[in-house]
N, C-alpha and C positions, 0 to 999 in steps of 0.2 A: 742658329743651330743647323747642322747639315741634315738634309732630308734622309729619313730611314725607310720611306715608303715610296713605291712606284705604283701609280694608277695607270692601267692599260685600258684604253677605250677602243672597242672594235668598231668596224664599219658595217656597211650593208652587205647583204648576201652571205654573211658569216655571223658567228656568235663568239663569245669569249674563248671558246675552244681553239680558235685560230691563233691565239697567243701562247699556246702550250709550250712551244719551243723557247720563247723568251721568258715565260714565267719560270721555267726550270732553271734557265741560265741566270736570271737575276736572283732567284732564291738561293742558288748555290753561292752567290756572292754575299749572302747575309741580309739581303733586303726583304722587307715585307712587301709582297706584291698583291695588289687587288685588281681583279679584272672583272668589273661589273657588267652585267648584261642589261639591255634595255628593259623597260617595264614589261613584265610577262615572260621575259627570257630566263626565268629561274629554272625552266625545264631544259631538256637537252635538244640537240639538233633534230633528232628523230621525231620528237613530239611536236616541234614547230613545223616540220614538214607535214605532219599528220593534221595539224590544226593551224593553217596559216592565217586564220582570222585574227589571231593574236598580233601578227605582224601588220595586217591591214589596219588595225585599230591604233597603231602608233602615231604619235605626234612629236614634233621637235620640242615644244615646251615640256611635255611629259618626260622625254629622254633627258633633257638638260636639267630639269628639276631633280630627277633621281640622281644624276651624276653630281650635281651641286650639293645635295644633301650628304652624299658620301664624302666628298672632298672637304666640305666645311667641318666635318667631324674629326679630321685628322690633324694632329699636332706632333711635330712641326708640319707645316704644309708640305705636300708631296710633290714629286716630279710627275707630271702628267704626260703620257705618251699616247697619242691618238693616231689610228690608222684609217685612211680614206675618209668616210663620213665622220669617224671618230676624231680626225684631225680638225675638222670644222668645229666639232663640239669642244675640242680642246681649246681652240681659239676663243670660243664664247666664254668658257670657264675662266681663262686668263683675263679676258676683258672685264669680267666681273670681280677681279681682284683675287682670284683663287690660284693656288699652286705656287710653288717656289720657282719653277721653270717649266716650260712646255716644249714638247717635240711633236710636230705635225708630220706624220709619215705618209708620203704619197697622198697628201691631203685633198679632200674635196674643197671647192672654193666657198668662201663666205660671200655675202651679198656684195656686189660691185665688181667681182672678178668675172669678166664677160668672155674671156678667150675660150674658144671651143674647138680644139684640134679635131681633125677628121677621125682619128682613132678613138677619141672620146665619144663622138657621135655614134660610131659603129658599136662601141661597147655598151652604150646606154639605149640603143635603138629598141631592144626588146621591151623596154618600159615606155619610151617616149613615142613609139610608133602609133599609139592610140590614146586619146584623152580619157577613154574609159578606164585605162589603167590607173587613173588617179584614185580609184576606189578599190583597188585590188592589191594583193601581194603577188609579185611577178617574179618567177624564177628564171634561171638560165639553163640552157641545154649544156651538156658537157663540152660541146664545141664552142659555144658562146663563152663559157667559163674560161676555157683555155685561152681564148683571144684576150679577154678582159683582165684575167687575174694571173695566169701562169704561162704566158707565151714563151718564157725562157726555160720552162721545165720540159722534161720528156713527156710524151703522151701518157705513159704509164703513171708517172708521178702526178700529173695533172688530174687524171681520172681518180686516183686514190684520194687526193685532197678534195676533189669535188664530192666524193662519197662521204668523206669525213666531216667537211665543213659547210657545204653549200646549203643555204635555205633561200626561200623567196625574199624579195625586198619590197619595202613599202613604196608603191607607185606614187602615192600622193605627195610624199616628202620629196621624191626625186623631181616630180613635176613642179612642186613649189619652189625648189631651188632654181629652176630655170625661169619661172615666172617672176621671181623676186626682183630681178633686174629690170622689169618692165612695169612694176606697180609702184605707186607713190608711197613715200614714207618707209621707215625701217620695217623689214620683214623678219621672219623667224631666225634667219642666219646672219643678221646684222651684227657687226662689231665696230667699235670706234677705232679707226686706224690712226687716230691722233692721241690715243690714250698713253700718256707718259708714265702712268702708275702701273702699267701692265708688267708682269714678270717676263724675263727673257724668253724668246721664242725661236726655235730652230725648225726650219722646213727641211725635210729629207725627201729627195727625189730619186726614184729608181729610173735609171737611164733608158730602160726599155719598156717602161710602164705605158700601157695603152689606155687604161681607164682614166688615170689622172696624170697625164704626161708631164715631162719636165717643163714645158711651156706654161702649164697651169701653175706649177709650183713657183716658177719665177715671177709670174703675175701675182700670185698670192703674196710673196715676199715684198714685191715692189709697191703694193698698195699701202703698206704700213709707212706712215710719215712721222711717227712719234720718235722721241729721243731714246726710247727703250731699245735694247738689243734685239734685232730681228735678222737672222742669218739663214743661209741656205747651203746645204751640202748635197751634191749629186753623186750617185753611185752607178757607174756604167755596168751594164750586164744584169741589172736587177729588174724584175717585173713588178707588177702591182702588189702581189702577195709577199712582200718582203719578209714578214715574220716567219713564214714557213719555208723560206728558200735556204738551201744549203749554203753555209758560210755567213748567214746573216747575223750570227752572234758577234761578228766583228763590228757590224753596224750598231748592234745593241750596246756594245762596250763604248764605242766612240760617242754615241749620243748621250750616254750616261756620264762619261767624262766631261763632255761639253756642259751639260746641265749642272753638274756638281761644281765645276770651276766657276761658272757664273753666279751660282748661289753663294759661293765663298767670297 
């Protein structure tokens, strides 16, 4: 049965609000769209800024458990689209046998992807500059936001989106994703790259993305060694925050067409 539901998984430094453009677009096509927040994110952006301890208390297992509970309750299985850290969570959900197809949009790496381009180092420096940030929720300045998320946007557009979407990010999870490649045994973002039972997966890369550049997406895709479909599409001119960028509805349509065709 063809999926009638799309689950949109947001990344760090934003909330489900960042999907508002794609939510409206997919709903206009007749799809049921679910954009869940992380545990504690039932409140709005402004409340999370006022009480960032909710963010500091997050863990990867708690996030994945909440997402897994939502996806397991859907019949037929949905198409899962994750952005940034949400792309890594999408890969974890697919590896657990969930979803009819998955799209990882400017995805964060899962365990084993060690490539770290200079622009990614600069984008994540506000968190990684101090080990003390492992116990904090760390925000970005408007200038840091523009470099990491909206470098192809005008300054006015970037600032407006910063004010509407930006929240601090969990420093512990970001530090954990770095340390995962240097610790023995599977860590929290581990997936089985040889899993032949996994649903089809598409990586989408914004050609101008600083936070999760094309080199990261190519490495993400190349790590998969299973016989299951794993493809990558690159879109020149797009920054990290693709779902909010003018014209990104074309990408929304193309990834949906890709997913539906492979499900069929």
